[in-house]
VEXDO-359335 format. One record per residue (C-alpha): residue in one letter; x, y, z. Coordinates in steps of 0.02 Angstrom, whole numbers, padded with zeros to 5 digits, always signed. Each point is the difference from the previous one (the first is absolute). Last residue first. Layout:
% VEXDO-359335
AXYZ ...
% end
This chain:
% VEXDO-359335
C+04305+04918+07953 S+00140+00133+00036 A+00091-00125+00122 L+00002-00139-00108 T+00078+00104-00130 S+00141+00061+00102 R+00035-00171+00074 S+00039-00079-00185 L+00103+00165-00011 N+00102-00060+00129 S+00002-00169-00023 I+00062+00006-00179 K+00131+00122+00064 Q+00049-00147+00129 K-00015-00114-00128 L+00135+00106-00101 R+00122+00008+00141 L-00003-00181+00039 K+00017-00045-00202 E+00145+00105+00005 G+00086-00056+00148 L-00030-00182-00053 L+00108+00032-00188 A+00130+00089+00120 D+00028-00141+00108 L-00006-00141-00156 E+00118+00092-00097 A+00178-00072+00064 E-00124-00179-00004 P-00006+00000-00191 A-00177+00043-00064 T-00100-00171-00075 A-00155-00025+00115 L+00005+00174+00077 R+00005+00086-00173 E-00188-00063-00026 Q-00044+00083+00159 I+00086+00167-00049 E-00093-00014-00146 S-00162-00031+00108 V+00038+00170+00103 R+00054+00109-00140 A-00184-00056-00077 E-00093+00051+00172 L+00108+00178-00007 P-00071+00031-00164 W-00178-00053+00051 C+00001+00085+00173 K-00013+00176-00071 I-00136-00042-00091 E-00097-00036+00166 R+00047+00166+00068 V-00064+00098-00147 C-00163-00103+00017 D-00024+00044+00185 A+00034+00178-00035 P-00123+00035-00158 T-00142-00066+00128 V-00098-00160+00006 R-00161+00000+00119 E-00101+00008-00168 T+00082-00024-00159 P-00148-00092-00088 H+00070+00004-00189 D-00141+00059-00134 A+00098+00026-00164 V-00012+00175-00097 A+00185+00053+00064 L+00057-00165+00001 E-00031-00016-00183 T+00044+00190-00003 V+00163-00029+00078 L+00061-00165-00097 R-00040+00075-00152 R+00117+00137+00028 D+00137-00088+00045 E-00016-00122-00160 D-00011+00161-00109 S+00170+00051+00062 A+00054+00176+00045 L-00093+00035+00154 A-00013+00179+00059 A-00188+00046-00074 T-00064-00147+00076 L+00065+00007+00172 A-00051+00183+00016 A-00182-00064-00064 A+00006-00107+00100 T+00049+00095+00152 V+00155+00031+00105 A-00032+00180+00054 E+00162+00128-00031 A+00166-00001+00107 R+00118-00018-00142 L+00067-00171+00120 Y-00196-00063+00005 I+00010+00011-00207 A+00172-00094+00011 K-00075-00136+00126 A-00156-00032-00124 A+00121+00013-00165 R+00095-00143+00098 L-00147-00101+00056 V-00079-00024-00172 G+00182-00036-00071 A+00010-00121+00128 S-00198-00095-00024 H+00087-00163-00033 L+00107-00017+00140 N+00192-00036+00014 C+00065+00182+00002 V-00137+00052+00122 D+00095-00013+00187 A+00185+00048-00092 D-00096+00164-00057 E-00036+00068+00163 L-00167+00013+00079 E-00020+00085+00157 G-00064+00169-00075 L-00129-00096-00089 A-00082-00042+00177 A-00016+00173+00044 E-00068+00048-00193 V-00137-00137+00036 G-00057+00048+00187 E-00172+00021-00025 A-00057-00076-00167 G-00003+00094-00177 R-00103-00137-00072 M+00152-00038-00138 I+00118-00017+00125 L-00096-00111+00119 V-00035-00107-00165 L+00176+00010-00015 L+00048-00074+00175 W-00118-00107-00008 K+00066-00091-00160 E+00188-00011+00083 A-00084-00062+00154 T-00081-00145-00072 R+00150-00047-00139 L-00028+00053-00185 G-00001-00091-00155 S-00197-00014+00012 S-00008+00181-00067 R+00080-00029-00148 P-00163-00114-00053 R+00055-00174-00021 L+00099-00110-00115 A-00019-00187+00003 P+00119-00098+00142 T+00178+00004-00026 P+00118-00154-00036 R+00172+00034+00052 P+00079+00108-00112 R+00199-00041-00059 R+00103+00126+00116 A+00025+00153-00075 G+00198+00029-00040 G+00002+00146-00120 T-00154-00029-00102 A+00104-00047-00148 R+00094-00132+00139 R-00145-00077+00063 L-00051-00027-00189 E+00159-00094-00047 E-00034-00104+00157 W-00161-00032-00036 A+00046-00073-00171 A+00129-00106+00059 A-00122-00082+00106 E-00138-00013-00138 D+00129-00093-00112 L-00026+00078-00164 G-00085-00085-00145 G-00067+00173-00068 T-00177-00016-00004 Q+00007-00108+00174 A+00124+00152+00082 I-00113+00128-00074 R-00148-00087+00059 P+00075-00023+00179 L+00048+00184+00013 W-00183+00069-00046 A-00093-00053+00147 A+00153+00079+00158 R+00019+00154-00113 E-00201+00029+00012 V+00020-00027+00185 A+00148+00122+00014 S-00134+00112-00072 E+00106+00174-00075 I+00042-00093-00186 R+00145+00081-00027 T+00113-00144+00045 L-00086-00097-00130 A+00028+00111-00128 P+00176+00021+00004 L+00019-00197+00047 M-00073-00065-00167 A+00136+00034-00116 K+00146-00068+00105 L-00131-00149+00025 Y+00018-00044-00194 A+00187+00067-00010 G+00037-00132+00144 K-00091-00147-00090 G+00086+00041-00172 A+00184-00003+00084 P-00070-00179+00071 T-00040-00052-00158 E-00182-00063-00056 I-00078+00166+00043 D+00072+00068-00160 H-00061+00172+00017 E-00105+00133-00095 A-00160-00137-00006 A+00022-00018+00193 A+00016+00171+00022 R-00167+00037-00099 R-00108-00121+00076 M+00069+00062+00183 L-00055+00171-00058 W-00169-00045-00049 E-00036-00106+00168 M+00084+00160+00115 F-00117+00126-00112 P-00160-00086+00048 P-00073-00087-00177 A-00114+00100-00095 Q-00160-00128-00037 A-00129+00154+00034 M+00094+00129-00100 R+00005-00135-00171 E-00184-00025+00025 R-00022+00175+00012 Y+00106+00020-00174 A-00104-00114-00074 E-00176+00081+00069 A+00099+00166-00081 G+00012-00050-00154 A+00128-00124-00105 T+00062+00126-00160 R-00004+00167+00114 L+00043-00044+00161 Y+00134-00126-00039 S+00090+00169-00111 D-00031+00108+00133 P+00066-00114+00141 D+00126-00046-00097 H+00028-00139-00121 G+00172-00106-00056 E-00023-00150+00101 P-00159-00035+00062 L-00059+00126+00150 E+00063-00024+00191 V-00076+00094+00154 V+00096-00004+00130 H-00052+00020+00187 V+00053+00114+00125 E-00079-00004+00180 L+00062+00141+00082 G+00113+00048+00163 E+00086+00138-00066 A+00138-00110-00033 L-00085-00114-00108 L-00027+00156-00113 L+00174+00041-00012 D+00063-00176-00031 S-00165-00014-00139 S+00062+00149-00093 K+00182-00070-00014 R-00082-00167-00054 A-00111+00085-00118 A+00126+00115-00082 T+00104-00156-00049 R-00114-00072-00079 G-00062+00130-00104 A+00178+00053-00053 E-00013-00201-00035 D-00125+00002-00132 Q-00210-00041+00106 D-00022+00197+00002 F-00068+00032+00180 N-00133-00052+00078 V+00004+00017+00205 L-00158-00037+00085 V+00012+00077+00189 R-00114-00045+00149 P-00021+00099+00165 A-00086+00139-00102 F-00010+00205+00025 R+00153+00072+00109 R+00091-00160-00047 L+00016+00054-00187 L+00045+00180+00069 R+00137-00096+00129 A+00056-00108-00161 H+00026+00185-00125 S+00120+00104+00143 Q+00100-00183+00014 T+00019+00025-00182 L-00052-00090-00171 A+00141+00037-00130 T-00065+00159-00103 G-00072+00051-00160 C-00164+00025+00093 T-00054-00128+00106 A-00157-00109-00053 V-00183-00023+00088 A-00148-00122-00062 E-00143-00020+00117 G-00118+00053-00123 V+00024-00186-00094 S-00187+00070-00113 C+00078-00037-00159 E+00042+00163-00046 M+00059+00033+00172 A+00143-00123-00047 R+00030+00058-00165 A+00037+00171+00074 V+00114-00089+00151 D+00107-00090-00132 L-00004+00165-00113 Y+00087+00110+00134 G+00129-00132+00030 E+00094-00140+00145 M-00169-00077+00078 L-00061-00016+00175 L-00149-00072+00036 V-00064+00050+00170 Q-00103-00106+00129 E-00137+00027+00129 R-00140-00029-00138 E-00101+00141+00039 R+00127+00107+00059 I+00102-00027-00143 A-00152+00039-00119 S-00007+00180+00082 K+00171+00022+00013 A+00030-00038-00206 W-00044+00167-00051 S+00108+00130+00094 M+00120-00155+00009 G+00046-00003-00176 Y+00174+00045-00022 L+00096-00029+00173 T+00084+00163+00056 R+00129-00003+00152 G+00146-00052-00078 K-00035+00105-00150 Q-00026+00165+00109 Y-00113+00110-00073 V-00067+00166+00087 P+00176+00112+00028 T+00061-00084-00182 E+00089-00183-00040 P+00012+00010-00193 S-00140-00043-00107 N+00007-00170-00091 L+00061-00048-00175 Y-00023-00190-00043 K+00054-00073-00161 P+00176+00112+00039 E+00046-00006-00133 S-00062+00026-00177 G-00127-00128-00079 D-00140+00117-00082 L-00128+00021+00125 C+00097+00020+00164 R-00087-00027+00166 A-00043+00124+00130 G-00024+00011+00162 F-00049+00164+00116 G-00022+00077+00144 V-00098+00044+00168 V-00168+00017-00087 K-00128-00004+00157 G-00108-00153+00011 A+00028-00004+00197 E+00104-00131+00004 N+00119+00079-00124 L-00030-00017-00174 I+00115-00019-00156 P-00054+00061-00155 F+00055-00107-00144 V+00037+00072-00152 A+00030-00077-00169 R+00157+00072-00083 N+00079+00107-00141 R+00068+00126+00120 F-00002+00019+00193 R+00143+00119+00074 D-00053+00128-00087 Y+00108+00152-00047 H+00088+00141+00116 G+00066+00176-00034 S+00169+00076-00046 K+00148-00079-00093 E+00121-00161-00016 K-00072-00123+00134 R-00187+00046-00014 P-00065-00023+00167 L-00147-00137+00023 V-00176+00006+00010 L-00139-00093+00106 G+00077-00053+00142 A-00120+00116+00110 A+00158+00092+00058 L+00033+00042-00187 L-00169+00017-00026 S+00024+00142+00167 A+00132+00075-00074 A-00082+00046-00156 P-00124+00108+00068 F-00188-00070-00012 Q-00151+00040-00110 G+00057+00076-00146 R+00145-00117-00024 L-00134-00157+00034 A-00027-00041-00171 G+00164+00034-00102 L+00086-00068+00147 L-00122-00172-00031 D+00055+00012-00210 D+00166+00056+00040 W+00130-00109-00090 A-00142-00073-00131 D-00024-00190-00013 P-00179-00030+00079 A-00031-00036+00186 A-00129-00102+00007 G-00138-00025+00130 A-00063-00146+00113 R-00134+00051+00154 I-00003-00166+00077 R-00185+00002-00021 E+00009+00086-00163 L+00123-00139-00080 T-00121-00134+00092 A-00153+00085-00087 K+00094-00006-00191 Q+00020-00188+00011 F+00168-00087+00007 G+00058-00091-00130 R+00155+00011-00022 G-00036+00112-00167 L-00095+00109+00095 L+00140+00046+00102 Y+00136+00020-00144 E-00146+00104-00114 R-00031+00112+00122 A+00183+00012+00057 G+00042+00029-00198 T-00162+00135-00033 G+00012+00088+00161 R+00057+00172-00086 A-00165-00032-00131 T-00091+00001+00143 W-00082-00105+00144 L+00159-00041+00070 N+00048+00166+00012 K-00165+00048+00129 E+00085-00120+00126 F+00180+00068-00022 H-00072+00183+00021 R-00103-00058+00159 A+00126-00081+00078 A+00122+00129-00027 A-00125+00119+00102 E-00008-00122+00142 L+00188-00012-00003 I-00003+00207+00024 V-00118-00011+00140 L+00098-00108+00076 I+00145+00090+00008 E-00064+00151+00054 D-00075-00098+00163 K+00165-00053+00022 L+00103+00170-00027 K-00125+00094+00131 R+00032-00148+00112 D+00175+00020-00003 P+00002+00193+00027 G-00147-00006+00127 P-00181-00043-00010 E-00101+00088+00136 Y-00071-00161+00097 R+00145+00009+00134 D+00004+00192+00035 E-00209+00012-00037 P-00033-00121+00128 V-00157-00106-00046 P-00160+00054+00108 V-00084-00142+00076 G-00167-00002-00070 H-00053-00197+00007 R+00008-00030-00173 R+00148+00130-00035 A+00114-00089+00135 L-00049-00175-00058 S+00060+00055-00173 V+00153+00079+00037 V+00070-00129+00127 A-00038-00153-00142 E+00085+00127-00121 P+00149+00031+00113 F+00032-00206+00030 S-00023-00039-00192 L-00172-00053-00063 R-00063-00169-00081 E-00192+00035+00044 H+00002-00163+00126 L+00178-00033+00051 M+00034+00190+00048 L-00172+00040+00062 F+00031-00161+00124 K+00195+00074+00028 F-00066+00167+00054 V-00148-00074+00128 D+00137-00090+00079 G+00102-00172-00043 G-00064-00163-00048 E+00022-00131-00143 G+00045-00177+00066 C-00091-00124-00155 G-00137-00075+00109 F+00007+00061+00183 C-00033+00181-00091 H+00071+00144+00123 F-00098+00179+00042 L+00056+00154+00117 P-00068+00115+00112 P+00055-00074+00169 E-00122+00034+00041 S-00121-00005-00132 R+00025-00165-00036 V+00000-00083-00197 N-00018-00175-00050 F+00026-00080-00153 S-00027-00207+00034 P-00165-00027-00082 T-00049-00165-00054 K-00026-00008-00204 E+00173+00075-00058 K+00090+00088-00141 H+00132+00123+00018 F+00024+00182+00048 P-00193+00037+00033 C+00016-00119+00157 L-00177-00061+00045 G-00076+00108+00139 K+00040+00015+00213 W+00000+00139+00119 S+00077-00017+00157 S-00043+00003+00217 G-00123-00135-00034 T-00063-00027-00168 K-00060+00143-00085 K-00037-00037-00175 L+00106+00088-00153 A-00059+00022-00191 V+00158+00040-00071 H+00029+00178-00127 E-00081+00133+00114 S+00012-00113+00174 I+00169+00041-00039 V+00005+00170+00047 R-00131-00010+00140 V+00111-00137+00088 V+00173+00114-00032 D-00094+00173+00065 A+00074+00134-00092 A+00017+00123+00098 R+00110-00062+00127 R+00132-00060-00147 V-00023+00167-00074 E+00051+00099+00172 D+00152-00134+00000 V+00082+00056-00159 F-00023+00173+00026 S+00092-00020+00155 D+00128-00104-00089 P+00028+00141-00126 F-00011-00062-00158 G+00173-00020-00097 M+00104+00117-00087 
% end
């Protein structure tokens, strides 16, 4: 059960956004807002803005924005409930007993976290005793320093059926150990036995630094080579990245993530002061992983093993990352090396150089595809382009796609017009893009009346609700702000106040939320403009677009259609005239 809305609103009112943020950012009053250097990316000129009304922040440099809860979630790496409770306690707002008292699910999760922490300590202790000799010799034999092993909390599971079970049985019931993924039930008789045996053990931590699972490498050549905790109420492989709790500060500082495959790759990178490294936990990269990475940095460097399996994984992972709008590069190492071996033999400086020289994913893929297909033959050219199209279509920006396609055609010796046609088919019939100006802030894509209406909504201007009532989906479906206006109308239809806070809570898209905060904190002069004026002008736009279509159609339409087209055009122009007169009359 979530927090009551009334409680969240009370905390929001009590926690003044300017005062909370000023505890972490040096803010200076500028007009009706406060400005400072953004804490979420490096900058020399302040682009971070905070307003008391509406109570929101927005950075025009990196695009982060939201309310006081969102700031604490980003800055302190808290979940929404944790941010709400933190601010409530700080500002003396009582936390509802019926929400905060743990229910069955919460109690189970809390118990599992306690058990996993106890297991991690047991494994750690083992590593430095006789029971951990095999794991210790293996890890030290690979050249890892003791300090590194202690930092990653490496441990050992001895070759025994009940080492961990025996250590924890007196503290926790077997059913809880089973729920935590640490033991397995015996098949032929009652009781349980340890899941991890004769392995070097690596605790997997969540973003908050709590142990949520384990990865374990065999020491005797048995399969599987790596054994991982099963999914539990506190651990989902598709949402967890190994090393994130250690790496997030370095990621923020360098504005990039280094994505690897293995636990020991990350450990070696950490040991060599390449602190922004993370890895998946025994599973392929997922969309949830990609979204998690996007929260921390705009750029991802992928460095998987150099064998065929590693190259295939790099392709699939990069496709997902591109689809999330991330900038993706591929780190290339000499044949036969993985990140661990290269860092160990060549050192951090050489590895950093490889990172700096990492080509963009599309360039890397072009070289791979050209090498794998005989581009001197017609069939090879077709196979080459077919290998490139999936990645090309996943690039979010049409401008970027347009920049890559001529290079792809040149590398493969393709006819560029034919390549454009194949891209058009692959993207569902989209036309070849025309030259486009440089990318601008999200709000720059708004038409004037559209922007003014959104600003008036944020400010709670008089007449907003009535104006929203006049808007229909057909009026907004082609607008840049369609998602925001639909959400605003939905709030209005529920007879609730349409505020910036309500909008940001209702929007599912990060881009739409950024648009809201961007407009909310900026100074936009809207005197003498009413919400009704804006809505009437917006309602004119689809009518004007249809009039233009009819005008074009009239040049080629058969005589039998002319009367109907002219009649429709006359009716539309009359509607536009009536709407325009209403707007002028209100000025």
